[in-house]
C-alpha positions as CSV (number, residue, x, y, z in Angstrom):
1,M,100.7,118.8,97.7
2,Q,101.9,118.2,101.3
3,A,105.0,116.4,102.7
4,A,106.1,115.4,106.1
5,L,109.0,113.5,107.7
6,L,107.6,110.6,109.8
7,P,109.7,110.3,113.0
8,D,108.0,107.1,114.0
9,R,109.3,105.3,110.9
10,G,112.6,103.4,110.6
11,V,114.5,101.6,107.9
12,V,115.8,98.1,107.8
13,K,118.1,96.9,105.0
14,V,118.5,93.3,103.8
15,V,121.2,92.6,101.3
16,G,123.1,89.6,100.0
17,D,122.9,86.7,97.4
18,D,120.1,85.0,99.4
19,A,118.2,88.1,100.4
20,R,115.2,87.6,98.1
21,P,114.6,83.9,98.7
22,L,115.1,84.4,102.4
23,L,112.5,87.1,102.6
24,D,110.2,85.2,100.3
25,R,110.0,82.2,102.7
26,L,109.4,84.5,105.7
27,L,107.1,87.4,104.5
28,T,103.4,87.6,103.6
29,C,104.2,89.2,100.2
30,D,105.5,87.6,97.0
31,M,109.1,88.8,96.7
32,D,109.0,88.1,92.9
33,K,106.7,91.1,92.7
34,V,109.1,93.4,94.6
35,A,111.3,95.4,92.2
36,P,112.8,98.9,91.9
37,G,109.8,101.2,91.7
38,K,107.4,98.4,92.8
39,A,107.0,98.4,96.6
40,R,104.8,95.9,98.4
41,F,103.0,96.0,101.8
42,A,104.0,92.9,103.9
43,A,104.5,91.5,107.4
44,L,106.6,89.0,109.3
45,L,104.4,86.8,111.4
46,T,104.7,84.4,114.3
47,P,104.2,80.7,113.6
48,Q,100.7,81.3,115.1
49,G,100.0,83.8,112.4
50,K,100.2,87.0,114.5
51,I,102.0,90.2,113.3
52,I,105.5,90.7,114.6
53,A,106.0,93.7,112.3
54,D,104.3,95.2,109.2
55,F,106.2,97.3,106.7
56,I,106.5,98.5,103.1
57,I,109.3,96.8,101.3
58,T,111.1,98.1,98.2
59,E,114.2,97.3,96.2
60,I,117.0,99.7,95.2
61,D,117.9,99.9,91.6
62,P,121.0,97.6,91.1
63,A,122.7,100.5,89.2
64,E,122.6,102.5,92.5
65,G,123.5,99.7,94.9
66,A,121.8,96.5,96.0
67,G,119.3,95.2,98.5
68,F,115.8,95.5,99.9
69,F,114.7,98.3,102.2
70,L,111.9,97.9,104.8
71,D,109.9,101.0,105.8
72,C,108.8,99.9,109.3
73,P,107.9,101.4,112.7
74,R,111.1,102.7,114.2
75,A,110.2,101.3,117.6
76,I,110.2,97.7,116.4
77,A,113.1,97.9,113.9
78,P,115.5,96.2,116.3
79,T,113.0,93.4,116.9
80,L,112.5,93.0,113.2
81,V,116.3,92.7,112.7
82,E,116.6,90.2,115.5
83,K,113.8,88.0,114.1
84,L,115.1,88.1,110.6
85,N,118.5,87.1,111.8
86,F,117.0,84.3,113.8
87,Y,115.5,82.8,110.6
88,K,118.6,83.6,108.5
89,L,120.6,80.5,109.5
90,R,123.2,80.0,106.8
91,A,121.6,82.2,104.2
92,K,124.0,84.7,102.6
93,A,122.3,87.9,103.8
94,I,123.2,90.9,105.9
95,I,120.4,92.6,107.9
96,E,120.9,96.1,109.3
97,D,118.9,98.7,111.2
98,L,119.6,102.0,109.3
99,S,117.1,104.1,111.3
100,D,119.8,106.3,112.8
101,V,120.8,107.5,109.3
102,L,117.7,107.1,107.2
103,G,114.2,108.5,107.7
104,V,110.9,108.1,105.9
105,M,109.0,111.0,104.3
106,A,105.4,110.9,103.1
107,F,104.0,113.0,100.2
108,W,100.3,113.3,99.5
109,D,97.6,115.3,97.6
110,D,98.6,114.6,94.0
111,A,102.1,113.6,95.0
112,G,104.8,112.5,92.6
113,L,108.0,110.6,93.2
114,S,110.8,112.4,94.9
115,E,114.2,112.6,93.2
116,Y,115.8,112.5,96.7
117,G,116.5,109.1,98.3
118,L,114.7,105.9,97.5
119,A,111.2,106.8,96.4
120,Y,108.1,104.6,96.0
121,I,104.3,104.8,95.7
122,D,102.6,103.7,98.9
123,P,101.3,100.2,97.9
124,R,98.4,100.1,100.4
125,L,96.2,102.8,99.0
126,E,96.6,105.4,96.2
127,A,95.3,108.2,98.4
128,L,98.2,107.7,100.7
129,G,100.5,109.1,98.0
130,S,104.2,108.3,97.9
131,R,107.1,108.0,100.3
132,A,110.9,108.2,100.3
133,M,113.7,106.9,102.4
134,L,116.4,109.6,102.8
135,P,118.7,111.3,105.4
136,P,116.3,113.4,107.5
137,H,118.4,116.6,106.9
138,L,117.3,116.4,103.2
139,A,113.6,116.6,104.0
140,A,113.2,120.3,103.2
141,E,115.0,119.9,99.9
142,A,112.9,116.9,98.9
143,A,109.7,118.8,99.6
144,K,110.9,121.8,97.7
145,D,111.9,119.6,94.7
146,L,108.3,118.4,94.4
147,G,106.7,121.8,95.1
148,A,105.2,120.4,98.3
149,D,104.4,122.2,101.5
150,L,106.6,120.7,104.3
151,T,104.3,120.1,107.3
152,D,104.5,118.0,110.4
153,A,103.7,114.4,111.0
154,D,100.4,115.3,112.7
155,A,99.0,116.4,109.3
156,Y,99.8,112.9,107.9
157,E,98.2,111.3,110.9
158,V,95.0,113.2,110.1
159,R,95.2,111.9,106.5
160,R,95.8,108.3,107.6
161,I,93.0,108.3,110.2
162,T,90.5,110.0,107.8
163,L,91.2,107.2,105.3
164,G,90.8,104.6,108.0
165,I,94.3,103.0,107.5
166,P,95.6,101.1,110.6
167,R,98.9,101.9,112.2
168,G,100.7,99.2,114.2
169,G,101.4,99.9,117.8
170,S,98.5,102.4,117.8
171,D,95.5,100.8,116.3
172,F,96.6,97.2,116.9
173,A,99.1,95.5,119.1
174,Y,102.2,93.7,117.6
175,G,102.4,90.1,118.7
176,D,98.7,89.9,119.4
177,T,96.9,90.7,116.1
178,F,96.2,88.6,113.0
179,P,96.7,90.2,109.6
180,H,93.0,90.1,108.8
181,E,92.2,92.0,112.0
182,A,94.6,94.7,110.9
183,D,93.0,94.7,107.4
184,M,96.2,93.6,105.7
185,D,94.2,91.4,103.4
186,Q,92.3,94.5,102.2
187,L,95.4,96.6,101.7
188,G,97.5,94.2,99.6
189,G,99.6,93.0,102.5
190,I,99.0,89.3,101.9
191,D,99.6,87.3,98.7
192,F,97.3,84.3,98.8
193,H,98.9,82.7,95.8
194,K,102.6,82.5,96.9
195,G,104.4,79.6,98.5
196,C,104.8,78.9,102.2
197,Y,105.8,81.5,104.7
198,V,105.9,81.7,108.5
199,G,102.3,81.7,109.8
200,Q,100.7,81.0,106.4
201,E,98.5,78.1,107.6
202,V,96.7,80.2,110.1
203,V,96.2,83.1,107.6
204,S,95.0,80.8,104.9
205,R,92.5,79.2,107.2
206,V,91.0,82.6,108.3
207,E,90.8,83.6,104.6
208,H,89.1,80.5,103.4
209,R,86.7,80.2,106.3
210,A,86.0,83.9,106.4
211,T,86.4,83.8,110.2
212,A,87.8,87.3,110.9
213,R,85.5,88.5,113.6
214,N,87.6,91.6,114.6
215,R,88.4,94.3,112.1
216,I,89.9,97.8,112.1
217,V,87.0,100.1,111.1
218,P,86.9,103.8,110.5
219,I,84.3,105.8,112.6
220,D,82.7,109.1,112.6
221,Y,81.8,111.3,115.6
222,G,80.4,114.8,116.2
223,E,81.9,117.9,117.6
224,F,83.7,116.5,120.6
225,A,86.2,113.7,120.2
226,P,86.1,110.7,122.6
227,M,89.4,109.7,124.1
228,S,91.5,107.0,122.3
229,G,91.7,103.7,124.2
230,L,88.1,103.8,125.4
231,P,85.9,100.8,124.9
232,V,83.2,101.0,122.2
233,M,79.9,100.2,123.7
234,A,76.5,99.1,122.4
235,G,74.3,99.6,125.4
236,E,76.0,97.5,128.1
237,K,77.9,95.3,125.7
238,T,81.5,96.0,124.7
239,V,81.9,95.7,120.9
240,G,85.5,96.9,120.5
241,T,88.1,99.6,121.3
242,L,88.5,103.2,120.0
243,T,92.2,103.5,118.9
244,A,92.5,106.9,117.2
245,T,90.7,110.2,116.5
246,A,91.3,113.2,114.3
247,K,89.0,116.0,113.2
248,G,85.7,114.1,113.3
249,R,87.0,110.8,112.1
250,G,88.6,107.9,114.0
251,I,89.6,104.3,114.0
252,A,88.3,101.4,116.1
253,M,88.9,97.7,116.4
254,L,85.4,96.2,116.4
255,R,83.8,92.8,116.7
256,L,81.7,92.6,113.5
257,D,79.2,90.1,114.9
258,R,78.5,92.3,117.9
259,L,78.3,95.3,115.6
260,E,75.7,93.4,113.5
261,D,73.7,92.6,116.7
262,A,73.7,96.2,117.7
263,Q,72.6,97.3,114.3
264,K,69.7,94.8,114.3
265,Q,68.6,96.0,117.7
266,G,68.9,99.6,116.8
267,T,71.4,100.3,119.6
268,A,73.8,103.2,119.1
269,L,77.5,102.9,119.6
270,T,79.2,105.1,122.1
271,A,82.7,105.7,123.4
272,G,83.0,107.6,126.7
273,G,79.3,108.5,126.4
274,I,79.9,110.1,122.9
275,T,78.0,108.6,120.0
276,I,80.1,107.3,117.2
277,E,79.1,105.8,113.8
278,P,81.0,103.1,111.9
279,L,82.0,103.8,108.3
280,Q,82.2,101.6,105.3
281,P,85.7,102.3,103.8
282,A,85.7,102.4,100.0
283,W,88.8,100.2,99.9
284,A,87.3,97.4,102.0
285,K,85.7,94.3,100.5
286,F,84.2,93.2,103.8
287,T,80.9,94.7,105.0
288,V,80.7,96.8,108.1
289,P,77.2,96.2,109.5
290,G,75.1,99.4,109.8
291,A,77.9,101.6,108.4
292,K,77.5,104.6,106.1
293,S,79.9,105.2,103.3
294,S,83.1,107.0,104.2
């Protein structure tokens, strides 16, 4: 088992009598399904349906306190607090950025739940393991408690990229990406049966019309890694952007229709002159044209 403190993650707390209904009318997840020990993947969207922030949300056991805790990118935690407060109006809720005192740890490879901090299973994918919010100085003790080898965040990045799981701010841009493009619909980040929330109309339209042209897709490459940020080409045509690489695997945002055209024409994909191959992730219900199984 491995464990790592993730310095790029922050924590936002939402507490108060109206915390649950407030979040339910704002977020893409059904807050009735969030409970102690039952985390959910979710996002706050713009009215146009684009991602302001994505995060994992969990609830603390009432016997140990109160409130909901959002495991989010630390860089956008202040923006998330600002936006939630904007929508709060007269709701009885307090929204705080706790990133200066709480960090997020990840545990993977047959990981259990830590006895330290607020622990939860990563709701996106079983292979991602579990996580815990805790003061960073307790990281070594938490790893030891589970018998995990404490490593660095780069090891977790390799795991994430190998599994093809998108990371906001790296694989897609906040404020400019729809949830389907970031595969949130594939990773349990959208509840299509709940009531209204900000941006729902756009998200529902994309779902029912199956009009998501851009998708985050895992890729494979050979010995030499192309540089992240390079365009993915099919001959002279741009089909997307390479966003991350690690030990033979990578992630790209690709246009599926252009990928299908390239596959039909037998045109190889390249990034910086290096051949890459799209992969079909086991967790995805959409089809990646011309992809081999990951």
